C-alpha positions as CSV (number, residue, x, y, z in Angstrom):
1,M,60.3,53.1,77.7
2,S,60.6,56.9,77.4
3,N,57.5,59.0,77.7
4,S,55.4,56.0,78.9
5,H,52.4,56.3,81.1
6,T,50.3,53.8,82.9
7,Y,46.9,53.1,81.2
8,A,43.9,51.2,82.5
9,V,42.3,48.9,79.9
10,W,39.1,46.8,80.3
11,C,36.6,45.1,78.0
12,P,32.9,45.8,78.7
13,D,32.0,42.8,76.4
14,F,33.6,40.6,79.0
15,G,31.6,42.2,81.7
16,S,34.6,44.2,82.9
17,E,34.3,47.6,84.5
18,R,37.0,50.2,85.2
19,S,37.6,48.6,88.6
20,D,38.5,45.3,86.8
21,A,41.0,47.0,84.4
22,R,44.5,45.7,83.7
23,H,47.3,48.2,83.8
24,F,49.9,48.7,81.1
25,K,52.9,51.0,80.6
26,A,52.6,52.4,77.1
27,V,53.4,55.5,75.1
28,D,49.7,56.1,74.1
29,H,46.2,54.8,74.4
30,E,46.5,52.7,71.2
31,Q,49.6,50.9,72.4
32,A,47.9,50.1,75.7
33,A,44.9,48.7,73.9
34,C,47.3,46.5,71.8
35,K,49.1,45.3,74.8
36,W,45.8,44.3,76.4
37,A,44.8,42.4,73.3
38,E,48.1,40.5,73.1
39,R,47.9,39.6,76.8
40,E,44.3,38.6,76.6
41,D,44.8,36.4,73.5
42,S,47.8,34.6,75.0
43,A,46.1,34.1,78.4
44,S,43.0,32.6,77.0
45,A,44.9,30.3,74.6
46,E,41.9,30.7,72.2
47,Y,43.6,33.5,70.2
48,S,40.2,34.8,69.2
49,I,41.4,38.4,68.5
50,V,44.2,37.1,66.2
51,G,41.7,34.7,64.7
52,G,39.6,37.6,63.4
53,T,37.3,38.6,66.3
54,S,37.5,42.4,67.0
55,M,36.7,43.7,70.4
56,V,36.0,47.1,71.9
57,V,38.1,48.0,74.9
58,M,38.1,51.1,77.1
59,V,41.4,52.8,77.8
60,S,42.0,55.5,80.3
61,R,45.1,57.3,81.7
62,G,44.7,58.4,85.3
63,D,41.3,60.0,86.0
64,E,40.6,61.0,82.4
65,E,37.4,60.0,80.6
66,P,37.9,56.6,79.0
67,Q,38.2,56.2,75.3
68,A,36.9,53.3,73.2
69,F,39.3,51.4,70.9
70,T,38.5,48.5,68.6
71,V,41.3,45.9,68.8
72,S,41.9,43.3,66.1
73,G,44.8,41.2,65.0
74,E,46.0,38.8,62.3
75,A,47.9,35.6,62.4
76,M,51.3,35.6,60.8
77,P,52.5,32.3,59.2
78,H,55.7,31.0,60.6
79,Y,57.9,28.6,58.7
80,R,61.0,26.7,59.7
81,A,63.6,24.5,58.0
82,R,65.7,21.7,59.4
83,P,68.7,20.0,57.9
84,G,67.9,16.5,56.5
85,G,66.0,14.8,53.8
86,A,62.5,13.4,54.1
87,A,60.2,14.7,56.9
């Protein structure tokens, strides 16, 4: 990934502090926040963010002042077809 940096991302609503942050390679703060949301949703198996719950996360690169980002998602329908007649 060109021009990527390491960002620290944490969610105060989960009781997390900067020292609890997960680290992601990303091109900007927003991409790091989205990577956190994707990882958090898949790790919890509840998919609450994709289910419509927005969360505020803190994102920081290096020693800079953290910035707040609201992460949200949406479920995308997935369809498939198989050869054959009746299901």
